[in-house]
C-alpha positions as CSV (number, residue, x, y, z in Angstrom):
1,M,155.8,-132.1,226.7
2,A,153.1,-130.5,224.7
3,I,150.5,-128.5,226.6
4,R,147.0,-128.7,225.1
5,Y,144.8,-125.7,225.9
6,W,141.7,-127.8,226.2
7,E,143.1,-129.7,229.1
8,Y,142.7,-126.6,231.2
9,E,139.2,-125.5,230.1
10,D,136.3,-125.9,232.4
11,A,133.6,-128.6,231.9
12,P,130.8,-126.4,230.5
13,L,133.1,-125.1,227.7
14,K,134.2,-128.7,226.9
15,E,130.6,-129.7,226.5
16,K,129.8,-126.7,224.4
17,L,132.7,-127.5,222.0
18,K,131.3,-131.0,221.4
19,S,128.2,-129.6,219.7
20,P,128.9,-126.1,218.3
21,S,126.0,-124.0,217.1
22,V,125.7,-122.6,213.6
23,R,126.4,-119.2,215.0
24,E,129.8,-120.2,216.4
25,V,130.8,-122.0,213.2
26,A,130.0,-118.9,211.2
27,K,132.1,-116.7,213.5
28,I,135.1,-119.0,212.9
29,Y,135.0,-118.1,209.1
30,F,133.9,-114.5,209.4
31,E,135.0,-111.7,211.8
32,N,132.5,-109.4,210.3
33,E,129.1,-109.8,212.1
34,T,127.0,-109.2,209.0
35,K,128.9,-111.8,206.9
36,A,128.8,-114.3,209.8
37,Y,125.0,-113.7,210.2
38,R,124.4,-114.2,206.5
39,F,126.4,-117.4,206.4
40,A,124.7,-118.7,209.5
41,L,121.3,-117.9,207.9
42,A,122.2,-119.9,204.9
43,L,123.4,-122.8,207.0
44,L,120.2,-122.7,209.0
45,E,118.0,-122.7,205.9
46,V,119.8,-125.8,204.6
47,K,119.5,-127.4,208.1
48,K,115.8,-126.6,208.3
49,K,114.8,-127.8,204.8
50,G,117.4,-130.7,204.4
51,M,118.1,-129.6,200.8
52,L,118.0,-126.0,199.5
53,R,117.6,-124.9,196.0
54,L,118.4,-121.3,195.0
55,K,114.9,-120.8,193.6
56,D,113.5,-121.7,197.1
57,C,115.6,-119.1,198.9
58,D,113.6,-116.2,200.3
59,T,114.5,-113.1,198.3
60,K,112.9,-110.8,200.9
61,I,115.7,-111.7,203.3
62,L,118.7,-111.7,200.9
63,P,119.2,-111.4,197.2
64,I,119.7,-114.6,195.2
65,A,123.4,-113.6,194.4
66,T,124.1,-113.3,198.2
67,W,122.4,-116.6,198.9
68,K,124.6,-118.2,196.2
69,R,127.8,-116.6,197.5
70,Y,127.4,-117.9,201.0
71,L,126.1,-121.3,200.0
72,D,129.0,-121.7,197.6
73,F,131.4,-120.7,200.4
74,G,129.9,-123.5,202.5
75,V,130.7,-125.9,199.6
76,Q,134.2,-124.5,199.4
77,V,135.0,-125.1,203.1
78,G,133.4,-128.6,203.0
79,L,130.3,-128.0,205.1
80,L,127.9,-128.3,202.2
81,K,127.7,-130.2,199.0
82,H,126.0,-129.1,195.8
83,E,124.4,-131.9,193.8
84,N,121.4,-131.9,191.5
85,N,121.1,-128.1,191.8
86,A,120.5,-128.4,195.6
87,Y,122.7,-127.6,198.6
88,S,122.8,-130.0,201.5
89,F,125.1,-130.8,204.4
90,T,128.0,-133.2,203.7
91,D,127.9,-136.6,205.3
92,R,131.6,-137.2,205.9
93,Y,131.4,-139.2,209.0
94,S,128.9,-142.0,208.3
95,T,130.0,-145.5,207.5
96,R,127.7,-146.0,204.5
């Protein structure tokens, strides 16, 4: 009989796991707080704008090379897609 850890978690944690925040997703990929913050910042910018081009990234916050590194990492892990020189979230679960 396999024991599943989520069967013994309390209800608030189960509800939280149904809709994780960007911060929690970033912490899964990076243990380093700075890297997790930068990745979360990149994901939030894509979420806020819908599609994000590198030329639209704020260079006062991060250099363009850093934006590109974290956005490309999002593409590599399957959270983002890069089409027509713009980054956007993947739509893997729709029935289109």
